[in-house]
N, C-alpha and C positions, 0 to 999 in steps of 0.2 A: 697215521702213526699212532702208536699206542704207547702210553706210558703206563707203568704199573699203576693200576687203579686209574691211571690216565697216563701211564708212562709212555714215552715216545715210541710206541710200537708203530705208530702211524705217522711219526712226525714228519715224514717227508711230505705229508700233505695234510697234516693236522697235528694237533696235539691234544686232542681230548683223549686225547691222547688215547703209531704206527706207527736163497735158502740153499748155501748149498748143502751143498749137495754132499756133504761129507760128515754129517753128524754121526757120532758113534752111538752105540747102544741099540738095544732091540726096540721093536715097535710095540711090544706088549709087555705088561707086567706079569710076573710070576705069581703064583698063589693057587687059585683053584684050577690048576692044570690037570687034565685028565678027568675021568668021572663024568657024571651028568651035571647039567646046569639047568636053571629055571628059565625057560624061554619066555615066560610071562613076568619076569622079575622087574621090579622097580629099583633102579640103581640111584642111590642118593650121593651126590657129589658136593663136597664142601669147598667153598672158595671165598676169598675176600674181595674178588674183583667183579662186582655187579656192573652190568652194562649201564652206560649213561643213557643210551637209547639203543634201538635194534638195527640201526643203519650204519654200516662201517664206512660210509662216505660222509657221515654227518657227525663225526666225533663220538661214536659209540664207545670208544675206549677199548682197553685190553679185554674187558669182560665180554663184549659182544663177539670178539674173535674166539675167545675161549669156549663160549656156549654154542655159537651158531656156525662157525666156520667148519665145513665138512660134515657137520651134523644136520643142519637145516639148509645151508646153501652150499653149492658146489661150483667149481670153475671148469673151464676147458681143460685145465691141468690141476693137479693137486700136489702139494708138498707132503711127502710121507714123514712120519715121526723120525725116520732114519735120515731124513734130509735129501731124499731123491725126488725129482720131479717126474710125475707119471701122467699119462693121458687119462682124462676123466670124461667130461662131456664131449670132448673131441676124440674121434676115433683115428684120425689121421690128419697130417698137415704137410704142405709142400712149401718150399721157399724158393723164390725166384733166384736166378743166377747172380743178380746184383745185391741180393740180401735185403731188398726193400719191400717185397710183397709176400705175404703169408696167406695161404689158402687153407682154411680149416673145414673138415667134414664133420658134421655133428652126428652124435649117436642117435640111433632110431629108438623109438618107444619111450622117450623120456617125457614125463609129465610133471608139471608144477603141482604143488599141494592143492591149488584151486581146481585142478583137473585139466587145465589148459596144456596143450602139447607144446614142447619146446621147439622154437623155430629160430632161424637166423636173425629175425627182427629182435628177439629178446637178447641175443648176444650183442648186437649192434647197440641196443639201448643200454646194456650193462657197461660196455666199454666207454660209451660216451658219457655215462653217468660218473664214472671214475675220473675222467679227465675234464669234467665240467668245471665251470667257474667256481662254484660253491663247494666243490668236493674237498673232503679232508682225508682222502684215501692215503694209505701208507705209501703207495707207489704212484701217486699222481704225477710227480715230476718225472719219474722214470718212463712212464707211459705217455708222456707228452709228445713222444716221437710219432705217435699215431697221427697220420695225416688224413686218412680217409678209411671209412668202414663201409664196404659194399655187401649187398646180399643178393647174389645172382639167382639163388633159389632158396627154398625154405631150409635146406640142409647144408648150405654152403655160405661161409663167411670169408670175405676177401679183405684183408687189412693191408693198407699201404702205409709205409713209414716214411718220414721225412729224411731219415738217415739210418744207417745200419745200427742194429742193437743186438749184440750177442746175448744179452740178458732178457730179450723180449719174452720168450716162452716161459722162462723162470718167473718173470714179473707177472705173467698172466695167472700164475697160481694164487695171486692175491685178489683176483677179480671174481666176485660172486656173480653168477648168472641169475638174473632176477626177471620175473615176468614183467614185460614191458607195460602191462596194463595195471600193475599193482599200485595200490595207494597206501598212504599212511605207514610208510616203512619204518618210521621211528618207533611205532608201537605194535606193528604187525609184520607179517612176512609172507612171501610166496616164492619159496625156493624149490629145488628138485631133490633135496637130500633125503636120507633114510628116516629122518624125523621131521614132524611138523610141530610148530609151536602149539602148545596146549594152553598154558596160562602163564602170565608174568605178573607176580605180585610184587610191586616195587618195594625195595627195602627188605625183602624176605626170600623169595624163591622164583625160579623160572623153570617150568616143566616142559619137556618135549615128549611126544608120543610117537610110537612107530608108525610110519606112513605105509599104508597097505598097498599103495600104487607105485612103490619105489621100483625103478628100473633095474637095480642091481640086487645083490644079496641083501636079504632083510636084516635089520639090526638084530643082534643076538639077545636083546632084552626088549621088553615091551615099552618101557618108559624110563627116562632119566630126569632127575630133578636136581638142578643146581641150587643149593642152599647158600645164602650169602650171610657172612658174619663181619662184624665191625673190626674184630681184632683176632690175633693168632690164638689167644687163650680160649676164646669162645669157640673158635674153629676146632682146636684140639679137644676140648671138652665134648663137642658134638661127635667126634670120632670115637672117643672113649666110651660114650654112652650109646653108640650105634645109631645115632641120629643121622650120620652119614657113613658111607662105606669107604670113601676115598677122599683124600685132600689133594687138590690139583697142584699146589705148590706150598710146601711147608714154609711158614714165616717165622717160626720160633725154634731155632736150633737147640736152645736150652731145654726144650720139651721133648727132644727126640729119644732120650733114654727110656722114657716111660713106654715108648713103642718098641724100641730095640729089644728091651728086656721082657717083652710080652709076646708069647707065641701066637697070639691072635692077630698080630699085625706084621706087615713087611715094610721096611724103609728102603726106598729105591733112590739112588743118587744118579740122576741122569745128566744130560748135557744142556746147559743154558746158553742162550744168546743174549741175555740181558746184561747190559753194562750200566753201572752207576757213574754218572759224569758230574764233575764240577765243570760246568760249561761257562767259558768266558765270553763276553761280548768283545770279540777281537777287533772291533772297529772303535771301541770306546776306551778312553784313557782310564786307568793306566795299562789295560790289557791289550792295547794295540802295540805294545812293546814286548817282543818275544822274550826278552830277558826277565821281564816281570812275570810272565806266564811260567817260565822255567823256574823262577825263584819260588813261586807259590807251589808248583809241583814238588820241588825239592824239599819244601818246608813241611809237607804233610806225610806222615808215616802211614802209608796205605796199608801196609801189612798189619800194623797195630789196629787200624780201623777195621779191616776185614775180620780179624780175630775177635774184636770186641762185639761185632755184629753177628758173625756166623761161626765163630769157633774154628774148627778144622775144615769147614766147608767153604766153597767158593774158590776163586783164583785171582791172582794179580796178572794183568795182561800188558799194561804199559802202552796200549793203543786201543783203537776202536774195534779191532778185529779179534773175535773169539777163535779158539783153536779149531772150531768146526768149519771155518771159512777156508777156502783153498789157498788164500794168500796170507795165511797166518804166519807170523814170526814172533818169537818171544822178544819183546822190546822193553821189558821191565828195567833193563840196564841203561836205557838212554837217558832217563831223568830220575836217577835213584834218590832215595831219601837222604838228604844231606843238609841239615840246617845251616852249617857254616858256609856251604856253597850258596845257599839261598840268600844269606846276608851279603855275600860278595856280589852276587848278581844284582841285588837290589841297589847296592851302592853304584855299580857300573851303569845302572839304568837311571840314576839320578834320584833314587829314593833311599838314601842312606838311613834316614830316620823313619822309614816305613811310610805307610799311607793308610787311608781308610776307604772301605767300600761296603756297599749293601749287597747282601746275599739273599736273593729271592728264593724262598724255600717252600716247596709244596707241603701241605699240612698233614700228609699221611706218612706212615712209617715206610722206610726208616729215615726219611729226610730230616725231621727235626733233630733226631739223635746225631745224624751225620753232620748236620750244620753246627751243632754245639762242639763236636770234635774238631771240625775244621777251624772254627773260631779259636779254640784253645791252642791248636797247633800253630796257627799263623801269628797269634799274639807273641809267641816265643821269638819271632824274627822281626817284631815291631809292626806288624800289620794288624789294624783294627777292623773287625768284622761286625757289621750291624745285621742281624738276622731279621728279615722281613718275611713272615709266614703268610702264605696265600693259598687259596683253594685251587683245585685243578682247573676250574673254569677261568679264574683270574690269571693263572699261569698261561693258559692258552692265549688269552687276549693280550696281556701285558708283555709277555716274553716272546711267545712264538709268533704272534701276528704283528705286534707293534715294535718288537725289538727294543722295548723300553726297559733295559736292565743293564747292570754292570757284570754280574755273575749270577749263576743259578745252579741248583741241583736238579737233575732229571735222570730218569731211566730210559734207555733206548733198548727196546725189546728185540728188534729185528736183527737177523743176520744180514750180511752183505750191505750194511748201511755205511760203510766207509766212504762210499761214493758221494755222500752228502757234503763231504769236505771239498768237493770239486765245484760246489755251487756257492758263489760268494754272496748270494741273496738269502741263503739259509739263515735261520735265526741267530746262529752264533757268529756270523759275519766273517768267517775265516776266508781270506782271499790271497791265494798263492797261485799266480798264473801258470806256473809250471805244473802244479798239482792239478789244476783244472784241465790243462792240456793232456796230462797222463790219463785222467779219468775219461776224457772224451775219446782218446785213442784206445783205451781199454774196451770201451763200449763198442767201438767200431772194429775191434779185432776180429780176425778171421778164425782164430783158434783159441781154445781155452788156455793153452800154455802161454800164448802171447798176452792174453788178458791178465793172467795170474802174475806174470813178471812185471807188468806195468803197475798193477795194484799193490804189489809188494813195495815198489818205489813210493807210491802214495802213502802207504802205511808208515814207512820209515820217515818220510819227510814230515808228515803231520806229527809224528812223535817227536822229531827233532825240533819242530816249531812249537811244541807244547800247545797245539791248537786247542786242546781241552786237557783237563786232568782226568784220565780214566781211572777212577778210584778202585774199582774191582769188578769182576765178573760174578754175577749171582750164581749160586748153586741151583739146581733144579731137583728138589727133593719131593717125591711123591710118596705119601704114606697111605697104605690101604689095608683093609681087612683081608686076611688070608683066604676068605671065601671068594675073593674076587680075582679075576685074571683078565687079560686082554686090554688093560688100560695103557695109555701112552706113557712113556718114561721121560721123554725129552721136552715135549710141548713147545717145539720150536715156534718162535713168533707168537707164543701164548695160545696156540691152538690146542684143543684137548678132544681128540676123537673118542666118542663114547660108544659108537656102534658095534665095536668088537668086544665090549666088556661083558663078561660072563659071571654070573653069580650062582653059587652052588645051591642045589635044591635044599 
C-alpha cells in the first residue's frame, strides 16, 4: 500500500505506505510534440515522494512506485496511464474452465539488468515474495488466492488459485518480476525495465540510465533523474529555475498561476485515484456506533476543506470509489454537510454533550492542516479533538499494524480499493457481513457486469454506514516545461512512466 509520502497506496499489505480500467485522459503530455528531440537527454523530474527503500514489498512507499514501477521493474501485465491492463512480460495466458488455473507464456529475449535471462523461476519467486509473510505489497491480500505456482518449463508459469478471482490478471499488474537471485533489494535492483538504477543519493536524488539490453523499444531519453524536495515551494522553485523539467504531482495550487501565465510551462489536470480519508476505528468506541460516524461526517464541511487546500481543483466523492472505477456513483448526497443533523445524531447515539477523541495525524502535508480544520469543525458540534502528530513509520506500526487508534487521517492512492471494506481485519475494522459477502461474490463473478453491480452495492452500503469519512479526491496536476512531451498525465496508483518522455534538442 502506499500512502502519499507513505500514503496508503499499498495499504492492503502495508502502509509504508499501497486499475481499471477506465481512467480518462491521454497517456502522454503535450508540449514538445513534433520536431526533433534529444535522444541523449537527461530528463529531470521533481517530486516530494522519495522512496523509503527500493523494495515495494518492504514498505518502499509511494516514491518507490513512482520511480521504479514500469521504469526499472515490469510485470507480467502493466497498467497503462489510461487505466487499461496490457500484456507485458507475458505474451499469452489461458484460464481453465473452472477459473482456477492460469497458464502464462513468458516473452522471449528478456534479460534482467544483471544480464540473467528471465525464466519461470523468477516469476514464481516474485509471486511468492508478494504473498509472503513479511510482504507489505499493495495487493498481498488480493493475491492470497494463489494456492500454488508451478514451472513446467523455463517459459511457462502455471498458477493455481484457491478460489475464482475475476481481478487476478488486474492484480498481477502490481507484481514486479524480480531476478530470483537478486540480493539487497532495499538498496539495489535487478529488474527487466527500460532503465537500470544508476545512483540513489538519499535525501536528494535517484537516477536511472537507459538499459542497452532492454527487450522492447529503447527509452526515448538516455537518463532520468528524480529530484526530491521537502516541500511544494522548493519543488516549484526548482521548476522555475530549470533544475527540473517536470513535476510529477503539484502540491501547491496557489502557485499554479505563475506557470499558467508563463508560456514556458504547461499545466495538466489529470485523473487521480488518491482519496484523503478520515478513517475511524470502527471497532472502538465511540466509532463502533454508525450514528456517531455519520454525525462526524455531517459535521465536517468537506467542500470548504477541499477549497481551502486545492482551490478549484480536486473533487468530492462521498465514498471510496473515484470516477475512474467502473462501479463509481456520486454518493456525496448520502451524508451531506449538516451540523444540525450531526447534533441530532449525536444525541440519538447517547452523546448529547459530545465526546473527546485522539486523531492520529501523519506529520507531512496536508495532514496537519486538515487535522486542524477537522478539529475546528467538530468543536462546533461539541466534539473535542486531540491531535497526535506522528511520523509515517509510527503510523504504520501504531495504526496499520496494531490498530491502536481511535481515528486517523490517511491517503489511499490505489484505484479499486473499495474491496478492503470487505475485510473486517483491515486496519479500520469495518465489519459488515453483507458487504463482505458482496465483495466475495464480486470477486468470484463470471462477468465484469456482475462484478460491477455487486460492488456498486458495496459502495452504497459503506457510504450509508459512514465506514470512513472520504474527505476529498486529490487532483493530479502535472506541470512541465513545454520542451517536454510524452510524460504521463494521470499517474494512476502513483506510477510515473518516464521512458516515453522526449526533450527538445
